[in-house]
C-alpha angles and dihedrals in degrees: 000000000000123000111332121216117242092244094049114124089246089065100044143023115264114238136190141075095311090062113085145133114230099232089055093059119092111243092248094054110141093007112140114184113208106252119228095254091053091046089055090053091049092051091051093049091046090055090051092049093049090055097040115047115209133157110266093238090058093061117108121188089218088071092063138057100255106146095130091043088050090056091048093051091045087059089050091051091052090053090051095050103033102030164351083017097228140071132191116204106211107229160339117194094241095167091058101035096042127232098279097053091040089055090050091052089048090053092051094048092047091051087059087064101043144321119293114235136193116287096193134037089250090063100258107168102178114048127195114217107209137136107261093183096252126128116242114265145120106327093012113094114216089232091072092055132069093232121121113264130220118232105279149159115245111250091004088157095060134088093243115025116194118267093219131030117204125197127185115197113219098162134005127220123258089253137347126018094123112176121232135191132188133186112241091202092054091045091050091050089052091046095054090047098046099031110021090160093056102037094081091058089067088065093059124078127280125188115250126198107238091211092233089287097137144082117293110277094015120132113281096218140054127208120218140137123250090239132033137157127249104188106306095340127093114224125203130212120178141154114150090191093055094044093053090049094042095053089049093048090050091049089235115128110219112257118249093252090051092050093048094045093050092048093048093046092049090055090052094048092050094045109121087220089064108037134079114213127191143161114251112221131207111272094022121123117213118201119188132186095237097201098043100045136040117221137193145153131223122245116277146201114228133213115262094231112085093222091054098049119121109275129179128170116218132203128184116213127198131152098193127073124014122311091249119116090255093044 
């Protein structure tokens, strides 16, 4: 790197509400129970939706009476931006409302936080997260497998990753699938303390595999650093899986400093003293600041019956750029 400003994160520890160590967080951190007045609004909207079919992407919260829900989601947005960087809305009555109406309510609540954007190059806006029985690889996203994930940023390999990732839990796995979160700011502080010689490498570009989510004939990789600044905020971007594949696709073996920095950073992210783990429950909505926190889930074993298989619904939210996949 060239000259580094005195207030750059490489020269000082980052502070604030987005900096935390998992074991220090109370177990109910980020948990936002739905208050009675918001629950009443949800029930009224659910009745309307049941009687008036409409595609989920056509639903606009301005068409419904959602004042109490708006206040609830404003609280969630503050948690996302000011700390701890995540919120869990607890919870929608999915068994009673049914999966379709629950997903519609989830869409409306999420739109009160930010604008949904495309999650695939073809414009897919609502994405089902289920094990499709395929091994992870180029063109196969890890989220449609049951394999354990590394801590990552959703769409780390794209020009314009979402600012917020939303997940609605419709069905949990038979066993496993534990959710995990980690603060990038805290991990960066640890990195500069434990590995001051390697920390600067995370601010220089790596090659990411774009997972074939692009126009025909477009480049198959994207170059970006793990860390960058947006104004006064540090943004993270990580997917070890996509970097390994991206460097191979580009025919560019990762330099020794890059290999060592990625390995050291991965150890920090996975450190039990850093991460916050929790069990996601049916009807809960998880919202994560996608550029401030890394997230993952453990591997899982699913139920044999199709209707009981683990099923999450994902939304990507971003208010800047266009709603296209590439922003």
